[in-house]
All heavy atoms as a GROMACS GRO file, in nm:
protein
  614
    1MET      N    1  -1.369  -0.150  -3.216
    1MET     CA    2  -1.362  -0.020  -3.148
    1MET      C    3  -1.295  -0.040  -3.011
    1MET      O    4  -1.340  -0.127  -2.936
    1MET     CB    5  -1.501   0.041  -3.134
    1MET     CG    6  -1.499   0.176  -3.064
    1MET     SD    7  -1.621   0.288  -3.124
    1MET     CE    8  -1.752   0.270  -3.006
    2PRO      N    9  -1.190   0.035  -2.979
    2PRO     CA   10  -1.121   0.020  -2.853
    2PRO      C   11  -1.203   0.073  -2.739
    2PRO      O   12  -1.291   0.154  -2.754
    2PRO     CB   13  -0.993   0.099  -2.873
    2PRO     CG   14  -1.022   0.207  -2.972
    2PRO     CD   15  -1.126   0.138  -3.062
    3THR      N   16  -1.176   0.027  -2.619
    3THR     CA   17  -1.238   0.080  -2.498
    3THR      C   18  -1.180   0.221  -2.472
    3THR      O   19  -1.074   0.258  -2.532
    3THR     CB   20  -1.207  -0.007  -2.374
    3THR    OG1   21  -1.070   0.000  -2.350
    3THR    CG2   22  -1.252  -0.151  -2.395
    4LYS      N   23  -1.245   0.293  -2.391
    4LYS     CA   24  -1.195   0.430  -2.361
    4LYS      C   25  -1.061   0.423  -2.294
    4LYS      O   26  -0.971   0.505  -2.319
    4LYS     CB   27  -1.296   0.497  -2.267
    4LYS     CG   28  -1.426   0.534  -2.334
    4LYS     CD   29  -1.530   0.597  -2.236
    4LYS     CE   30  -1.659   0.628  -2.300
    4LYS     NZ   31  -1.746   0.511  -2.314
    5THR      N   32  -1.039   0.316  -2.209
    5THR     CA   33  -0.908   0.305  -2.142
    5THR      C   34  -0.801   0.278  -2.246
    5THR      O   35  -0.688   0.337  -2.236
    5THR     CB   36  -0.917   0.195  -2.037
    5THR    OG1   37  -1.015   0.228  -1.943
    5THR    CG2   38  -0.788   0.180  -1.961
    6LYS      N   39  -0.828   0.189  -2.339
    6LYS     CA   40  -0.729   0.157  -2.441
    6LYS      C   41  -0.706   0.280  -2.535
    6LYS      O   42  -0.593   0.312  -2.575
    6LYS     CB   43  -0.773   0.043  -2.524
    6LYS     CG   44  -0.752  -0.092  -2.447
    6LYS     CD   45  -0.770  -0.211  -2.537
    6LYS     CE   46  -0.768  -0.338  -2.463
    6LYS     NZ   47  -0.637  -0.379  -2.426
    7ALA      N   48  -0.811   0.353  -2.566
    7ALA     CA   49  -0.797   0.471  -2.655
    7ALA      C   50  -0.713   0.579  -2.578
    7ALA      O   51  -0.627   0.643  -2.644
    7ALA     CB   52  -0.935   0.528  -2.676
    8PHE      N   53  -0.728   0.591  -2.452
    8PHE     CA   54  -0.646   0.690  -2.373
    8PHE      C   55  -0.505   0.643  -2.383
    8PHE      O   56  -0.417   0.728  -2.402
    8PHE     CB   57  -0.692   0.693  -2.225
    8PHE     CG   58  -0.606   0.780  -2.141
    8PHE    CD1   59  -0.632   0.920  -2.138
    8PHE    CD2   60  -0.498   0.731  -2.068
    8PHE    CE1   61  -0.546   1.001  -2.063
    8PHE    CE2   62  -0.415   0.814  -1.993
    8PHE     CZ   63  -0.441   0.948  -1.990
    9GLY      N   64  -0.479   0.516  -2.362
    9GLY     CA   65  -0.339   0.463  -2.370
    9GLY      C   66  -0.276   0.492  -2.505
    9GLY      O   67  -0.157   0.530  -2.511
   10ARG      N   68  -0.348   0.466  -2.608
   10ARG     CA   69  -0.296   0.492  -2.749
   10ARG      C   70  -0.265   0.642  -2.765
   10ARG      O   71  -0.158   0.676  -2.820
   10ARG     CB   72  -0.401   0.451  -2.847
   10ARG     CG   73  -0.407   0.302  -2.866
   10ARG     CD   74  -0.502   0.268  -2.976
   10ARG     NE   75  -0.542   0.127  -2.982
   10ARG     CZ   76  -0.625   0.076  -3.060
   10ARG    NH1   77  -0.693   0.149  -3.143
   10ARG    NH2   78  -0.645  -0.055  -3.059
   11ALA      N   79  -0.356   0.724  -2.725
   11ALA     CA   80  -0.332   0.872  -2.735
   11ALA      C   81  -0.207   0.915  -2.651
   11ALA      O   82  -0.132   0.988  -2.700
   11ALA     CB   83  -0.457   0.950  -2.691
   12LEU      N   84  -0.202   0.864  -2.534
   12LEU     CA   85  -0.088   0.896  -2.446
   12LEU      C   86   0.046   0.855  -2.513
   12LEU      O   87   0.134   0.936  -2.518
   12LEU     CB   88  -0.104   0.826  -2.310
   12LEU     CG   89   0.016   0.830  -2.214
   12LEU    CD1   90   0.054   0.977  -2.181
   12LEU    CD2   91  -0.019   0.756  -2.085
   13LYS      N   92   0.050   0.737  -2.564
   13LYS     CA   93   0.176   0.687  -2.623
   13LYS      C   94   0.209   0.774  -2.746
   13LYS      O   95   0.329   0.802  -2.764
   13LYS     CB   96   0.157   0.541  -2.665
   13LYS     CG   97   0.283   0.485  -2.718
   13LYS     CD   98   0.273   0.331  -2.742
   13LYS     CE   99   0.405   0.273  -2.787
   13LYS     NZ  100   0.400   0.127  -2.798
   14LYS      N  101   0.110   0.808  -2.826
   14LYS     CA  102   0.139   0.890  -2.944
   14LYS      C  103   0.194   1.023  -2.911
   14LYS      O  104   0.294   1.067  -2.969
   14LYS     CB  105   0.009   0.907  -3.032
   14LYS     CG  106  -0.026   0.788  -3.116
   14LYS     CD  107  -0.145   0.818  -3.198
   14LYS     CE  108  -0.176   0.695  -3.286
   14LYS     NZ  109  -0.293   0.717  -3.374
   15ILE      N  110   0.137   1.086  -2.811
   15ILE     CA  111   0.186   1.215  -2.766
   15ILE      C  112   0.325   1.202  -2.709
   15ILE      O  113   0.419   1.283  -2.743
   15ILE     CB  114   0.094   1.280  -2.661
   15ILE    CG1  115  -0.044   1.311  -2.726
   15ILE    CG2  116   0.155   1.413  -2.611
   15ILE    CD1  117  -0.148   1.344  -2.622
   16ARG      N  118   0.348   1.104  -2.625
   16ARG     CA  119   0.480   1.084  -2.566
   16ARG      C  120   0.583   1.065  -2.676
   16ARG      O  121   0.695   1.129  -2.663
   16ARG     CB  122   0.475   0.961  -2.470
   16ARG     CG  123   0.609   0.933  -2.408
   16ARG     CD  124   0.604   0.813  -2.315
   16ARG     NE  125   0.565   0.684  -2.375
   16ARG     CZ  126   0.648   0.612  -2.450
   16ARG    NH1  127   0.773   0.652  -2.477
   16ARG    NH2  128   0.604   0.496  -2.501
   17LEU      N  129   0.556   0.983  -2.772
   17LEU     CA  130   0.651   0.963  -2.876
   17LEU      C  131   0.680   1.086  -2.962
   17LEU      O  132   0.793   1.110  -2.998
   17LEU     CB  133   0.609   0.844  -2.959
   17LEU     CG  134   0.606   0.707  -2.889
   17LEU    CD1  135   0.549   0.598  -2.980
   17LEU    CD2  136   0.747   0.665  -2.848
   18ARG      N  137   0.568   1.162  -2.991
   18ARG     CA  138   0.589   1.286  -3.062
   18ARG      C  139   0.678   1.384  -2.989
   18ARG      O  140   0.752   1.458  -3.049
   18ARG     CB  141   0.451   1.356  -3.086
   18ARG     CG  142   0.376   1.301  -3.195
   18ARG     CD  143   0.250   1.384  -3.222
   18ARG     NE  144   0.146   1.299  -3.284
   18ARG     CZ  145   0.020   1.312  -3.263
   18ARG    NH1  146  -0.026   1.409  -3.184
   18ARG    NH2  147  -0.065   1.234  -3.322
   19LYS      N  148   0.673   1.375  -2.857
   19LYS     CA  149   0.758   1.464  -2.772
   19LYS      C  150   0.893   1.407  -2.751
   19LYS      O  151   0.978   1.463  -2.679
   19LYS     CB  152   0.692   1.491  -2.638
   19LYS     CG  153   0.550   1.551  -2.641
   19LYS     CD  154   0.562   1.700  -2.628
   19LYS     CE  155   0.424   1.758  -2.625
   19LYS     NZ  156   0.432   1.903  -2.612
   20LYS      N  157   0.918   1.289  -2.812
   20LYS     CA  158   1.048   1.218  -2.802
   20LYS      C  159   1.086   1.188  -2.656
   20LYS      O  160   1.200   1.211  -2.614
   20LYS     CB  161   1.156   1.296  -2.871
   20LYS     CG  162   1.132   1.306  -3.018
   20LYS     CD  163   1.248   1.378  -3.094
   20LYS     CE  164   1.242   1.375  -3.236
   20LYS     NZ  165   1.134   1.430  -3.309
   21LEU      N  166   0.984   1.144  -2.580
   21LEU     CA  167   1.010   1.105  -2.439
   21LEU      C  168   1.001   0.956  -2.428
   21LEU      O  169   0.920   0.891  -2.488
   21LEU     CB  170   0.903   1.170  -2.355
   21LEU     CG  171   0.899   1.320  -2.343
   21LEU    CD1  172   0.778   1.369  -2.268
   21LEU    CD2  173   1.025   1.374  -2.278
   22THR      N  174   1.081   0.904  -2.335
   22THR     CA  175   1.068   0.760  -2.299
   22THR      C  176   0.960   0.751  -2.192
   22THR      O  177   0.921   0.856  -2.128
   22THR     CB  178   1.201   0.707  -2.246
   22THR    OG1  179   1.232   0.775  -2.125
   22THR    CG2  180   1.311   0.718  -2.350
   23GLN      N  181   0.925   0.633  -2.161
   23GLN     CA  182   0.828   0.611  -2.046
   23GLN      C  183   0.895   0.659  -1.918
   23GLN      O  184   0.829   0.720  -1.834
   23GLN     CB  185   0.783   0.469  -2.034
   23GLN     CG  186   0.689   0.420  -2.140
   23GLN     CD  187   0.651   0.278  -2.129
   23GLN    OE1  188   0.710   0.204  -2.055
   23GLN    NE2  189   0.546   0.239  -2.200
   24GLU      N  190   1.024   0.641  -1.910
   24GLU     CA  191   1.098   0.678  -1.788
   24GLU      C  192   1.098   0.830  -1.783
   24GLU      O  193   1.079   0.888  -1.675
   24GLU     CB  194   1.244   0.621  -1.798
   24GLU     CG  195   1.323   0.652  -1.672
   24GLU     CD  196   1.285   0.573  -1.552
   24GLU    OE1  197   1.223   0.467  -1.567
   24GLU    OE2  198   1.318   0.622  -1.442
   25ASP      N  199   1.125   0.899  -1.892
   25ASP     CA  200   1.121   1.047  -1.887
   25ASP      C  201   0.986   1.101  -1.840
   25ASP      O  202   0.980   1.189  -1.754
   25ASP     CB  203   1.145   1.103  -2.030
   25ASP     CG  204   1.281   1.073  -2.094
   25ASP    OD1  205   1.377   1.055  -2.009
   25ASP    OD2  206   1.292   1.071  -2.211
   26LEU      N  207   0.882   1.040  -1.898
   26LEU     CA  208   0.748   1.091  -1.857
   26LEU      C  209   0.718   1.054  -1.710
   26LEU      O  210   0.659   1.136  -1.640
   26LEU     CB  211   0.642   1.024  -1.950
   26LEU     CG  212   0.500   1.062  -1.923
   26LEU    CD1  213   0.474   1.212  -1.924
   26LEU    CD2  214   0.406   0.992  -2.020
   27SER      N  215   0.756   0.936  -1.670
   27SER     CA  216   0.732   0.902  -1.533
   27SER      C  217   0.797   0.991  -1.434
   27SER      O  218   0.740   1.031  -1.332
   27SER     CB  219   0.768   0.754  -1.509
   27SER     OG  220   0.907   0.739  -1.507
   28LEU      N  221   0.918   1.034  -1.465
   28LEU     CA  222   0.996   1.122  -1.376
   28LEU      C  223   0.926   1.260  -1.370
   28LEU      O  224   0.912   1.316  -1.268
   28LEU     CB  225   1.138   1.131  -1.417
   28LEU     CG  226   1.225   1.008  -1.398
   28LEU    CD1  227   1.359   1.022  -1.465
   28LEU    CD2  228   1.246   0.980  -1.248
   29GLU      N  229   0.890   1.307  -1.491
   29GLU     CA  230   0.831   1.437  -1.502
   29GLU      C  231   0.696   1.445  -1.431
   29GLU      O  232   0.656   1.544  -1.366
   29GLU     CB  233   0.823   1.483  -1.646
   29GLU     CG  234   0.788   1.626  -1.670
   29GLU     CD  235   0.891   1.727  -1.622
   29GLU    OE1  236   1.008   1.698  -1.625
   29GLU    OE2  237   0.852   1.836  -1.574
   30ALA      N  238   0.617   1.335  -1.449
   30ALA     CA  239   0.483   1.332  -1.391
   30ALA      C  240   0.481   1.279  -1.248
   30ALA      O  241   0.373   1.279  -1.185
   30ALA     CB  242   0.393   1.249  -1.478
   31GLN      N  243   0.594   1.236  -1.200
   31GLN     CA  244   0.605   1.176  -1.065
   31GLN      C  245   0.516   1.056  -1.048
   31GLN      O  246   0.439   1.040  -0.954
   31GLN     CB  247   0.578   1.282  -0.959
   31GLN     CG  248   0.681   1.391  -0.957
   31GLN     CD  249   0.658   1.500  -0.855
   31GLN    OE1  250   0.545   1.521  -0.812
   31GLN    NE2  251   0.767   1.560  -0.807
   32LEU      N  252   0.520   0.970  -1.150
   32LEU     CA  253   0.446   0.846  -1.150
   32LEU      C  254   0.546   0.732  -1.180
   32LEU      O  255   0.645   0.757  -1.243
   32LEU     CB  256   0.336   0.848  -1.260
   32LEU     CG  257   0.228   0.958  -1.242
   32LEU    CD1  258   0.149   0.968  -1.379
   32LEU    CD2  259   0.136   0.917  -1.132
   33ALA      N  260   0.514   0.613  -1.147
   33ALA     CA  261   0.598   0.494  -1.171
   33ALA      C  262   0.600   0.464  -1.323
   33ALA      O  263   0.498   0.479  -1.392
   33ALA     CB  264   0.550   0.374  -1.096
   34ARG      N  265   0.718   0.429  -1.371
   34ARG     CA  266   0.729   0.393  -1.515
   34ARG      C  267   0.640   0.271  -1.550
   34ARG      O  268   0.573   0.279  -1.651
   34ARG     CB  269   0.873   0.360  -1.551
   34ARG     CG  270   0.891   0.353  -1.702
   34ARG     CD  271   0.992   0.249  -1.753
   34ARG     NE  272   0.980   0.114  -1.697
   34ARG     CZ  273   0.900   0.019  -1.744
   34ARG    NH1  274   0.817   0.042  -1.843
   34ARG    NH2  275   0.899  -0.099  -1.682
   35VAL      N  276   0.628   0.184  -1.466
   35VAL     CA  277   0.541   0.066  -1.488
   35VAL      C  278   0.400   0.113  -1.501
   35VAL      O  279   0.322   0.058  -1.582
   35VAL     CB  280   0.559  -0.042  -1.378
   35VAL    CG1  281   0.456  -0.149  -1.385
   35VAL    CG2  282   0.696  -0.103  -1.376
   36TYR      N  283   0.358   0.209  -1.418
   36TYR     CA  284   0.220   0.263  -1.426
   36TYR      C  285   0.198   0.332  -1.563
   36TYR      O  286   0.091   0.313  -1.626
   36TYR     CB  287   0.199   0.360  -1.311
   36TYR     CG  288   0.055   0.413  -1.309
   36TYR    CD1  289  -0.050   0.331  -1.289
   36TYR    CD2  290   0.026   0.550  -1.328
   36TYR    CE1  291  -0.180   0.378  -1.283
   36TYR    CE2  292  -0.097   0.595  -1.322
   36TYR     CZ  293  -0.205   0.507  -1.302
   36TYR     OH  294  -0.336   0.557  -1.300
   37ILE      N  295   0.295   0.405  -1.614
   37ILE     CA  296   0.288   0.464  -1.748
   37ILE      C  297   0.265   0.360  -1.852
   37ILE      O  298   0.178   0.372  -1.940
   37ILE     CB  299   0.413   0.549  -1.780
   37ILE    CG1  300   0.428   0.669  -1.684
   37ILE    CG2  301   0.403   0.605  -1.923
   37ILE    CD1  302   0.321   0.777  -1.683
   38SER      N  303   0.339   0.249  -1.843
   38SER     CA  304   0.329   0.139  -1.935
   38SER      C  305   0.187   0.079  -1.925
   38SER      O  306   0.125   0.053  -2.032
   38SER     CB  307   0.432   0.031  -1.905
   38SER     OG  308   0.413  -0.080  -1.986
   39GLU      N  309   0.143   0.060  -1.807
   39GLU     CA  310   0.002   0.004  -1.787
   39GLU      C  311  -0.101   0.089  -1.850
   39GLU      O  312  -0.204   0.045  -1.905
   39GLU     CB  313  -0.023  -0.026  -1.640
   39GLU     CG  314   0.059  -0.142  -1.586
   39GLU     CD  315   0.046  -0.156  -1.436
   39GLU    OE1  316   0.027  -0.054  -1.360
   39GLU    OE2  317   0.063  -0.266  -1.388
   40LEU      N  318  -0.086   0.224  -1.835
   40LEU     CA  319  -0.178   0.322  -1.892
   40LEU      C  320  -0.172   0.305  -2.047
   40LEU      O  321  -0.282   0.298  -2.112
   40LEU     CB  322  -0.144   0.461  -1.856
   40LEU     CG  323  -0.173   0.501  -1.708
   40LEU    CD1  324  -0.116   0.644  -1.685
   40LEU    CD2  325  -0.319   0.493  -1.678
   41GLU      N  326  -0.055   0.300  -2.098
   41GLU     CA  327  -0.041   0.293  -2.249
   41GLU      C  328  -0.099   0.167  -2.304
   41GLU      O  329  -0.151   0.167  -2.416
   41GLU     CB  330   0.105   0.314  -2.286
   41GLU     CG  331   0.160   0.450  -2.271
   41GLU     CD  332   0.298   0.478  -2.321
   41GLU    OE1  333   0.362   0.378  -2.370
   41GLU    OE2  334   0.343   0.589  -2.310
   42TYR      N  335  -0.094   0.057  -2.236
   42TYR     CA  336  -0.145  -0.065  -2.279
   42TYR      C  337  -0.295  -0.089  -2.241
   42TYR      O  338  -0.351  -0.189  -2.277
   42TYR     CB  339  -0.065  -0.182  -2.229
   42TYR     CG  340   0.064  -0.204  -2.306
   42TYR    CD1  341   0.181  -0.152  -2.262
   42TYR    CD2  342   0.061  -0.270  -2.428
   42TYR    CE1  343   0.295  -0.165  -2.334
   42TYR    CE2  344   0.180  -0.286  -2.504
   42TYR     CZ  345   0.298  -0.230  -2.456
   42TYR     OH  346   0.413  -0.246  -2.522
   43GLY      N  347  -0.354   0.016  -2.179
   43GLY     CA  348  -0.495   0.008  -2.143
   43GLY      C  349  -0.528  -0.087  -2.031
   43GLY      O  350  -0.642  -0.128  -2.013
   44LYS      N  351  -0.427  -0.112  -1.945
   44LYS     CA  352  -0.447  -0.209  -1.834
   44LYS      C  353  -0.495  -0.133  -1.711
   44LYS      O  354  -0.544  -0.197  -1.617
   44LYS     CB  355  -0.315  -0.280  -1.802
   44LYS     CG  356  -0.274  -0.375  -1.917
   44LYS     CD  357  -0.147  -0.447  -1.881
   44LYS     CE  358  -0.107  -0.541  -1.993
   44LYS     NZ  359   0.019  -0.607  -1.963
   45LYS      N  360  -0.474  -0.002  -1.706
   45LYS     CA  361  -0.514   0.080  -1.592
   45LYS      C  362  -0.595   0.200  -1.644
   45LYS      O  363  -0.568   0.254  -1.756
   45LYS     CB  364  -0.395   0.136  -1.513
   45LYS     CG  365  -0.307   0.029  -1.452
   45LYS     CD  366  -0.368  -0.025  -1.325
   45LYS     CE  367  -0.273  -0.121  -1.259
   45LYS     NZ  368  -0.322  -0.168  -1.135
   46THR      N  369  -0.691   0.249  -1.567
   46THR     CA  370  -0.766   0.365  -1.599
   46THR      C  371  -0.719   0.477  -1.505
   46THR      O  372  -0.717   0.462  -1.380
   46THR     CB  373  -0.914   0.343  -1.573
   46THR    OG1  374  -0.956   0.235  -1.652
   46THR    CG2  375  -0.997   0.466  -1.610
   47PRO      N  376  -0.670   0.591  -1.564
   47PRO     CA  377  -0.617   0.697  -1.478
   47PRO      C  378  -0.720   0.778  -1.408
   47PRO      O  379  -0.835   0.794  -1.458
   47PRO     CB  380  -0.546   0.789  -1.580
   47PRO     CG  381  -0.629   0.771  -1.705
   47PRO     CD  382  -0.664   0.625  -1.704
   48SER      N  383  -0.683   0.828  -1.290
   48SER     CA  384  -0.775   0.916  -1.218
   48SER      C  385  -0.763   1.059  -1.285
   48SER      O  386  -0.670   1.081  -1.364
   48SER     CB  387  -0.733   0.927  -1.071
   48SER     OG  388  -0.601   0.993  -1.061
   49ILE      N  389  -0.847   1.147  -1.248
   49ILE     CA  390  -0.842   1.281  -1.308
   49ILE      C  391  -0.712   1.347  -1.258
   49ILE      O  392  -0.656   1.426  -1.335
   49ILE     CB  393  -0.969   1.363  -1.269
   49ILE    CG1  394  -0.972   1.493  -1.349
   49ILE    CG2  395  -0.975   1.391  -1.116
   49ILE    CD1  396  -0.999   1.478  -1.492
   50GLU      N  397  -0.672   1.318  -1.138
   50GLU     CA  398  -0.542   1.373  -1.086
   50GLU      C  399  -0.428   1.325  -1.172
   50GLU      O  400  -0.338   1.408  -1.205
   50GLU     CB  401  -0.520   1.329  -0.942
   50GLU     CG  402  -0.398   1.382  -0.878
   50GLU     CD  403  -0.398   1.530  -0.850
   50GLU    OE1  404  -0.509   1.587  -0.829
   50GLU    OE2  405  -0.292   1.591  -0.858
   51THR      N  406  -0.427   1.201  -1.215
   51THR     CA  407  -0.325   1.145  -1.295
   51THR      C  408  -0.323   1.208  -1.434
   51THR      O  409  -0.221   1.243  -1.493
   51THR     CB  410  -0.339   0.995  -1.306
   51THR    OG1  411  -0.322   0.935  -1.175
   51THR    CG2  412  -0.234   0.936  -1.404
   52VAL      N  413  -0.446   1.232  -1.488
   52VAL     CA  414  -0.459   1.296  -1.620
   52VAL      C  415  -0.394   1.438  -1.615
   52VAL      O  416  -0.320   1.478  -1.706
   52VAL     CB  417  -0.605   1.301  -1.670
   52VAL    CG1  418  -0.619   1.383  -1.796
   52VAL    CG2  419  -0.659   1.158  -1.698
   53PHE      N  420  -0.424   1.505  -1.511
   53PHE     CA  421  -0.364   1.638  -1.494
   53PHE      C  422  -0.210   1.635  -1.483
   53PHE      O  423  -0.137   1.717  -1.548
   53PHE     CB  424  -0.424   1.712  -1.376
   53PHE     CG  425  -0.544   1.788  -1.409
   53PHE    CD1  426  -0.673   1.728  -1.400
   53PHE    CD2  427  -0.545   1.922  -1.445
   53PHE    CE1  428  -0.787   1.795  -1.431
   53PHE    CE2  429  -0.658   1.990  -1.480
   53PHE     CZ  430  -0.784   1.930  -1.474
   54LYS      N  431  -0.160   1.538  -1.401
   54LYS     CA  432  -0.014   1.523  -1.393
   54LYS      C  433   0.049   1.493  -1.524
   54LYS      O  434   0.154   1.550  -1.557
   54LYS     CB  435   0.017   1.408  -1.290
   54LYS     CG  436   0.008   1.445  -1.147
   54LYS     CD  437   0.045   1.324  -1.066
   54LYS     CE  438   0.048   1.352  -0.918
   54LYS     NZ  439   0.099   1.238  -0.841
   55ILE      N  440  -0.007   1.404  -1.600
   55ILE     CA  441   0.048   1.359  -1.728
   55ILE      C  442   0.042   1.476  -1.824
   55ILE      O  443   0.134   1.501  -1.899
   55ILE     CB  444  -0.026   1.238  -1.786
   55ILE    CG1  445   0.010   1.117  -1.699
   55ILE    CG2  446   0.005   1.217  -1.928
   55ILE    CD1  447  -0.075   0.993  -1.727
   56SER      N  448  -0.068   1.545  -1.827
   56SER     CA  449  -0.086   1.664  -1.922
   56SER      C  450   0.020   1.766  -1.892
   56SER      O  451   0.083   1.819  -1.983
   56SER     CB  452  -0.222   1.726  -1.910
   56SER     OG  453  -0.324   1.629  -1.955
   57LYS      N  454   0.037   1.796  -1.762
   57LYS     CA  455   0.140   1.893  -1.725
   57LYS      C  456   0.278   1.848  -1.768
   57LYS      O  457   0.357   1.923  -1.823
   57LYS     CB  458   0.131   1.922  -1.573
   57LYS     CG  459   0.230   2.027  -1.528
   57LYS     CD  460   0.219   2.058  -1.379
   57LYS     CE  461   0.315   2.165  -1.341
   57LYS     NZ  462   0.310   2.188  -1.200
   58ALA      N  463   0.310   1.722  -1.743
   58ALA     CA  464   0.441   1.670  -1.780
   58ALA      C  465   0.465   1.671  -1.932
   58ALA      O  466   0.576   1.687  -1.976
   58ALA     CB  467   0.450   1.522  -1.730
   59LEU      N  468   0.358   1.654  -2.006
   59LEU     CA  469   0.368   1.661  -2.154
   59LEU      C  470   0.353   1.799  -2.207
   59LEU      O  471   0.369   1.823  -2.327
   59LEU     CB  472   0.256   1.570  -2.219
   59LEU     CG  473   0.278   1.419  -2.192
   59LEU    CD1  474   0.152   1.345  -2.242
   59LEU    CD2  475   0.398   1.364  -2.265
   60ASN      N  476   0.326   1.893  -2.122
   60ASN     CA  477   0.306   2.035  -2.160
   60ASN      C  478   0.195   2.053  -2.262
   60ASN      O  479   0.209   2.122  -2.362
   60ASN     CB  480   0.443   2.096  -2.216
   60ASN     CG  481   0.440   2.243  -2.213
   60ASN    OD1  482   0.378   2.306  -2.129
   60ASN    ND2  483   0.513   2.300  -2.308
   61ILE      N  484   0.082   1.984  -2.236
   61ILE     CA  485  -0.040   2.004  -2.317
   61ILE      C  486  -0.156   2.021  -2.222
   61ILE      O  487  -0.147   1.986  -2.105
   61ILE     CB  488  -0.061   1.880  -2.407
   61ILE    CG1  489  -0.082   1.752  -2.326
   61ILE    CG2  490   0.050   1.864  -2.506
   61ILE    CD1  491  -0.131   1.630  -2.406
   62LYS      N  492  -0.269   2.067  -2.274
   62LYS     CA  493  -0.387   2.082  -2.203
   62LYS      C  494  -0.456   1.942  -2.184
   62LYS      O  495  -0.449   1.856  -2.273
   62LYS     CB  496  -0.486   2.176  -2.261
   62LYS     CG  497  -0.436   2.316  -2.264
   62LYS     CD  498  -0.543   2.413  -2.324
   62LYS     CE  499  -0.492   2.554  -2.306
   62LYS     NZ  500  -0.595   2.649  -2.347
   63CYS      N  501  -0.521   1.922  -2.074
   63CYS     CA  502  -0.598   1.799  -2.053
   63CYS      C  503  -0.696   1.778  -2.169
   63CYS      O  504  -0.720   1.665  -2.215
   63CYS     CB  505  -0.675   1.795  -1.920
   63CYS     SG  506  -0.568   1.792  -1.777
   64SER      N  507  -0.757   1.885  -2.210
   64SER     CA  508  -0.855   1.880  -2.317
   64SER      C  509  -0.795   1.822  -2.446
   64SER      O  510  -0.860   1.750  -2.516
   64SER     CB  511  -0.925   2.010  -2.344
   64SER     OG  512  -0.824   2.109  -2.376
   65LYS      N  513  -0.669   1.858  -2.476
   65LYS     CA  514  -0.603   1.802  -2.592
   65LYS      C  515  -0.584   1.654  -2.580
   65LYS      O  516  -0.609   1.578  -2.674
   65LYS     CB  517  -0.468   1.872  -2.614
   65LYS     CG  518  -0.388   1.826  -2.724
   65LYS     CD  519  -0.451   1.856  -2.862
   65LYS     CE  520  -0.358   1.820  -2.972
   65LYS     NZ  521  -0.426   1.831  -3.102
   66LEU      N  522  -0.543   1.609  -2.464
   66LEU     CA  523  -0.534   1.466  -2.438
   66LEU      C  524  -0.664   1.396  -2.455
   66LEU      O  525  -0.673   1.285  -2.517
   66LEU     CB  526  -0.466   1.444  -2.301
   66LEU     CG  527  -0.435   1.297  -2.254
   66LEU    CD1  528  -0.351   1.227  -2.358
   66LEU    CD2  529  -0.367   1.300  -2.123
   67MET      N  530  -0.770   1.454  -2.403
   67MET     CA  531  -0.903   1.395  -2.420
   67MET      C  532  -0.950   1.398  -2.566
   67MET      O  533  -1.012   1.302  -2.612
   67MET     CB  534  -1.002   1.464  -2.330
   67MET     CG  535  -0.979   1.442  -2.178
   67MET     SD  536  -0.990   1.273  -2.130
   67MET     CE  537  -0.817   1.230  -2.106
   68ASP      N  538  -0.920   1.502  -2.636
   68ASP     CA  539  -0.958   1.511  -2.782
   68ASP      C  540  -0.890   1.392  -2.857
   68ASP      O  541  -0.948   1.330  -2.936
   68ASP     CB  542  -0.920   1.644  -2.841
   68ASP     CG  543  -1.001   1.761  -2.798
   68ASP    OD1  544  -1.111   1.733  -2.748
   68ASP    OD2  545  -0.963   1.874  -2.822
   69LEU      N  546  -0.761   1.373  -2.828
   69LEU     CA  547  -0.688   1.271  -2.893
   69LEU      C  548  -0.741   1.130  -2.855
   69LEU      O  549  -0.746   1.039  -2.932
   69LEU     CB  550  -0.538   1.280  -2.871
   69LEU     CG  551  -0.472   1.398  -2.934
   69LEU    CD1  552  -0.334   1.419  -2.883
   69LEU    CD2  553  -0.471   1.390  -3.086
   70THR      N  554  -0.785   1.121  -2.730
   70THR     CA  555  -0.846   0.995  -2.686
   70THR      C  556  -0.978   0.970  -2.764
   70THR      O  557  -0.997   0.856  -2.815
   70THR     CB  558  -0.876   1.001  -2.537
   70THR    OG1  559  -0.750   1.017  -2.465
   70THR    CG2  560  -0.946   0.875  -2.486
   71GLU      N  561  -1.054   1.072  -2.780
   71GLU     CA  562  -1.178   1.056  -2.863
   71GLU      C  563  -1.148   1.019  -3.006
   71GLU      O  564  -1.219   0.930  -3.062
   71GLU     CB  565  -1.263   1.186  -2.860
   71GLU     CG  566  -1.336   1.212  -2.729
   71GLU     CD  567  -1.430   1.332  -2.738
   71GLU    OE1  568  -1.389   1.430  -2.787
   71GLU    OE2  569  -1.545   1.315  -2.695
   72GLU      N  570  -1.047   1.076  -3.062
   72GLU     CA  571  -1.006   1.037  -3.197
   72GLU      C  572  -0.970   0.893  -3.206
   72GLU      O  573  -1.001   0.822  -3.300
   72GLU     CB  574  -0.892   1.125  -3.246
   72GLU     CG  575  -0.923   1.264  -3.276
   72GLU     CD  576  -0.807   1.350  -3.316
   72GLU    OE1  577  -0.702   1.294  -3.353
   72GLU    OE2  578  -0.818   1.473  -3.303
   73GLU      N  579  -0.902   0.843  -3.105
   73GLU     CA  580  -0.861   0.705  -3.101
   73GLU      C  581  -0.986   0.608  -3.092
   73GLU      O  582  -0.980   0.496  -3.141
   73GLU     CB  583  -0.764   0.672  -2.984
   73GLU     CG  584  -0.626   0.728  -3.001
   73GLU     CD  585  -0.554   0.666  -3.124
   73GLU    OE1  586  -0.572   0.542  -3.146
   73GLU    OE2  587  -0.478   0.736  -3.191
   74LEU      N  588  -1.093   0.656  -3.020
   74LEU     CA  589  -1.208   0.577  -3.007
   74LEU      C  590  -1.282   0.544  -3.139
   74LEU      O  591  -1.337   0.440  -3.155
   74LEU     CB  592  -1.308   0.647  -2.914
   74LEU     CG  593  -1.288   0.626  -2.762
   74LEU    CD1  594  -1.380   0.713  -2.684
   74LEU    CD2  595  -1.308   0.477  -2.731
   75ILE      N  596  -1.267   0.639  -3.231
   75ILE     CA  597  -1.338   0.618  -3.359
   75ILE      C  598  -1.248   0.551  -3.467
   75ILE      O  599  -1.299   0.534  -3.576
   75ILE     CB  600  -1.396   0.753  -3.417
   75ILE    CG1  601  -1.287   0.853  -3.437
   75ILE    CG2  602  -1.503   0.804  -3.321
   75ILE    CD1  603  -1.337   0.982  -3.501
   76ARG      N  604  -1.129   0.513  -3.434
   76ARG     CA  605  -1.040   0.446  -3.527
   76ARG      C  606  -1.060   0.300  -3.527
   76ARG      O  607  -1.096   0.238  -3.436
   76ARG     CB  608  -0.895   0.476  -3.501
   76ARG     CG  609  -0.860   0.616  -3.528
   76ARG     CD  610  -0.710   0.647  -3.502
   76ARG     NE  611  -0.698   0.788  -3.517
   76ARG     CZ  612  -0.593   0.843  -3.568
   76ARG    NH1  613  -0.489   0.776  -3.594
   76ARG    NH2  614  -0.589   0.974  -3.577
   0.00000   0.00000   0.00000
């Protein structure tokens, strides 16, 4: 079972790829460093609530959707 941080990263990457965005695209839209997006996706960093909101807005989804997908990743 993955950690919550790794589950968030997996969910983030899945959504980003579904939206056909590169890490660079997402980083520019969310005003975050591309390396930070990579670290989130690999579960190396835990995002703040502010970061979750920035990412959700950049992906044009609700934070709750991102959290729902994170929960789904936890049970895989």
